[in-house]
N, C-alpha and C positions, 0 to 999 in steps of 0.2 A: 504493499499500500505506500503510495507517494502523492505528496501534493503536484498538482499541475505544472506549477511553476518549476519543478525540478525534472520534468520529464525528458525533455531536450539533452539535459545531461547526462541521464541514466542511459536514455534510446543510443547517443552517442558512443556509451561505453559498452554496449551490447549486451546490457542487464535483463532484456526481454524475450521471453519465448515467443514464437509466433502462433500462440493458441486461441483460437474463435472458440470462447465460451459455448455452449448448447443452447445459451439465452441470446445471443448475438444478434439474431435477425428481430429479435423483439425491442431491442435498445433503439431509442432517437438517434439517429447517425451522428447527432452532435455529440452525444456520448461514447461513441465509437472511435478509437484511435487507432492507426496502423492497421492491420490485415495479415492473414497468412502468408499472403502473395509479397506482403513488403518486409516479410521477417520478423515482425515485431508485433505486439498488440497490447493496448491497455484499454480498459472500460472505466469511465468516469464512475466510480461507484456512490457517491454523494456530493451535491452542492450545497456550500453555506452561503445564502444571499446575505448580503451586509443590511443593516439596519442604523436607524438612529434611534437612541433608547432616551426616556428622561423620566425623572421623579414627578409621579403625578401629586405627590403632596408640597412641592415646590412650584411647578409649573401647571398651568390652566392649560386643558385639552386644547382650546382655541389658540392658545398662544405658540404651542409646542412648534419647534424647529421639524420639518421634514425631508428639507431638500439640503444638499452641502451649500446653495446660495444662501438661505435663511440663517446659516450656523455662523455666518460672517457678520451679522448684526450686531453692534457695539453692545448689546444688554447681554449677550452671551460670554463676553471676555473673561476669562479668569473661571469660568463654568464648567470648561468642556474636559473631556478626556477622551483620549485614543490609544492605538497600540502603537510601540515604537517601530514596528517595521512597516514602513509605509511605501516602501519602493513600488509594490504593485498598484497600490491607491494612485499614486502620482501617475504611473504609467497610464493608469485607466482615466484619469481625467484628461491627461494630455492627449491621449486618443481620442476619446468620446467626445469632449468638448472642442478640442482643437489646441495647438500650440499657444498662440497668443490668448485666448479667453480662458484656457485652462490653466495657463502660468498666474494669470491675474486672480483666478479663484484661489489658488493654491497658496498665493502670497497674503491674499485675504484672509485666508482660514489659520494659516501660522501666525499670523498678526493677534490670533484670539488668546494664543499663549495656552494652547491645550496641556493638560497633564499626559505624560507618557507613561503608559503600561507595557510590559513586556509579553504580554499574552493577552487574549480574549477572556481567559479565566479572572486574570487579575483586575483587566478592565471592568468588567461583570461584578467583581466583588466590590470594587470602589464604588460603583452606581449604588450596589446594593447598601454599602455601609455609609453612603454619604458624603462622601468625598468628594463627589462632583455632582453636577445638577443634569449633564446631559453627555451619555456617551456617543459617539459617532465610528465609524468604521467596524463595528460590533456586528458579528455572526447573529442573525435573528434567532438561532434556538438559545441564544444566551438570556435575553430578556424575557423569552416565552418560559423559560423554566424559572426565572426569579418570580414571574406572574403565577405561575402553578403554585408557588411557596406562600404566596400572597404578601410579595414586597409592593412598595406603591409604585409601581414601574408601569409604562406603556412604551409601545415603540410604533415605527412607522418604517417599511423597507424604504430604503434610500434613494433619493433622486439626484443625480444619475442611478440606475440600478447596477451595482458590483457584487460580484461573488468569488468565492474560490471554492475548490473543489479538490477531491482525492480521487486517485486512480487506484484499478486492482489488476495487478498482472501476476504471471508466472513468472519465476526467475529462470532465466536461460541455463544455467548450472544446476537446477533441481536435480536430485538423485531419486526423487519419488514423484515422476511426471504424472501418473494416474491419480494419486491422492492429491494432488495439487490442483488437478484438473477439478476432481469432485469437489473440492472445498471452493473453488472457484465458482463451479455451477450453481453449488448451494445459496453461496452468498449472494449472488445476483438473480436469484429466483425470486419472482414477485411477492411470494409468502414472505420471504426472510425479509425484504427490503421493506414491507408492510409492517412487520414487527419492528424493524428498526425504527421505522419513522413512528409508530406509536410510542417506543420508547424514549425517543429524542425528536420532538417535532420541531419543524422550523427549517428543515433540508429540503433539497429538490432531488428527486431520483428519475433516472431516465428509461425505465422499464415501461413499456407502454402497456402491458398486459396489470399492472398494479393499480391500485387508488391511493393518493397519498395526500398529505394535508395540504402541502401546497402542490396544486396541479403544474403540469409542465407548460400549459398554456399562459402561465403568469412569467414565464421566461422568454417571452419574444424579445424583450429590450434589454435583457441580461447580458452585461460584459463580464465573460468569465476570465478572471486573469490568466493569462497565458504564461508559458515558460518565456521567460527574459534572456536574450544573448547577455554574456558577460559584461561586454562593454556598456550596455544600455542599463544593465544592473548598478554597474559603478558609478556612473554618472546619475541616477536617480539617488543612490547611498549618498554621494556628496550634497545633491539637493535638499534630502531630507535633514542632513545633520546640519547644512546651513541654515536652513529655513526652521525647522521644528525643534532642533536638538539643542543648538547653541544659542 
């Protein structure tokens, strides 16, 4: 299992076997990567759409920010939090909004002095503990979990819509190929994916035979963070350091 952003690196290293799961044809084509003919495969096991979440005991529903542009309002300065791994987000904004408008949005967000947390879990905990009033760039599964536990939290899928995902593959050097294939087939079956969705709602799944809490139809405008070439990642890392960290 690997995040999509590391897929190219592992593919170039020859890490993946060319196995097309028995559910291959049931998956949305956007969730299938490679093929037997290409000599490698990966199936997007789960997608985590990003959300903007806020504390309902401090922010009225009508005032809650639902877009990244709304987060740049001066009233949110010092009240925001996000994760410290911003490279994929920056690439998404520059790709979806455009270089000029995207950079202007990024600089306006950086001026809000968001607190940075090392993971989605830490960011979610900070929101629950009241360290921040608004969390952005947070996977939707986290506020959904907080709400289920009675926390004073609400959320909206971010606009523009961004997401990150994990893929499932068989290693090319496995010594137990039949066991690996069976495991992959079970993991990608609609029954198992539906059970996984019930266990942790807030994710998107690609098996067209299953019924899930977030239907695939809501992914039409979703930008899933792709694998970034090393030079691109390094330039985005410098931008994140200059604008958000220092």
